[in-house]
N, C-alpha and C positions, 0 to 999 in steps of 0.2 A: 793216380789212375793215368795210364798211358794211353794215348790213341794212336790209331794207325789209320791210314787213308788207302783205299784201293782205287788205281787208275785203271782205265781200259786204254789198249794201245791206242796212240795217236791222241789222246785226250789230254788238255791241261788241266781239267777240274777232275776231282775224285768222283767216282761213280758211287762210292759207298765211304763212310767212315766208322770205324767201330772203337769202343773203348776196350783195352786190354783189362781183363780182370782175372787175376790169379785166385782160384778158389782156396781159401785158407783151410787147414786142417780143423775138424770139428771133433775132437776126442771125446768120447762117452763112455766111460770104462776103458776097455780096450778096442774099441770101434771107432772107425772115422765116418761119423755119420753127416750125410749131405741133406741139407733141408731147403725146401723151396725158396726160402729168404736168401740164400746164398747164391741163387740165379733168379734175380728180379729185374734185371736192366735189360730193356731192348736194344738192338743194334750193339752187341757187345761179343766180344771174342773171350770165351771162357777157357782159361788156360787149367787144364786138369794135370797136376803133376803127382797126385797122391791117390791111393787106392780109397775110393769112398762106398760105404755102405748105405743103400737106401732105405733101410730098415722097414723094408716090406711096403714103403709108400710109393706114391706116384709124384715124379717131377715133370714139370713141363718146362720145355726150353723155351725161353722168351723169343718173341717175333724178331725175325732178321739177324738172327745171331749164329755165331760159330762155336762148336765144340772142338777144341783144340787139345788132343791128347797128347801130352809130353811125358809119358811114363806112367800116367795114373790110369784108373779105370773106375767103373761103376758095377755094382753087384746087389742082388738081393731086392729087387724092386721093379717098378715100371718108369720108362721114359717115354712121355710125348714129345716127339722129335719136332713137331710143329714147324716143319720146313728148313731145318737148320742145315747149316754146312758142317761136315765132320772133317776134321784134319788129324793125322796125315791121310787117312781113308775111312770109310765106313766100316771096315773090319775092326778099327780100333774100339768101336762102340759094340758091333755086333758078336764080337768074340767075347764079350763079358759073360761071367758065370751068373746064372739063376736071374737074368735080366729079360724083362719084356719091353720090346719097342714097339710103340704105336705110332702110325703114321709113316709118312716118307721124308728123306731128307730133301735139300734143295735140288732142283733141277741140275743135271750135270754130274753129281756124285757118283762114282763108280764103285763097284764091288765085285768080288769073285762069287760066283753062284756055284758053291761046291756040288749041290744036288745035280744040276744040269750040266756041270763042267764047261762054264763059258763066262766071259765078263758080261755085266749088267750094269745099266745106268739108270739113274732116277729120272723120271719126268717131274717130279714133284707130286705127282699123284699115283705112280705105279713104277714097277721095275720092268725094263725093257732090254731086249737083247743087244748088247753094245755091237755085235757083229752085223746087225741088220736081220732082216727075215722075221721069223716067229717072235712073238711076246713070251713071255714067261708067265 
């Protein structure tokens, strides 16, 4: 397991340290099933390179974690986002098929609000207009 440190500009010490975890395939028949045990470590950067079926179940992202979509996706279930960061952007998760997302990502995560036609960002508790003014 490889780890990565995140530094704030002008600081010598890391403000966060994450273990990089590539979520491996879990083929059950012809489906690649994601189970909670595959995402059990807090303070981790979960690398998603494969398309995963949640098999109608709920997966909770561990605290202080990152979902890093590198070609993979989730479908057919529910994800409790639990304040996770989502890379490269929130749409990598939100554009998944047949997926329910509970909660909000880490403060500062941005996405395009197609319904209101404007960029929004997460406060960690709600989505707000990234251009200022009214909330959504």
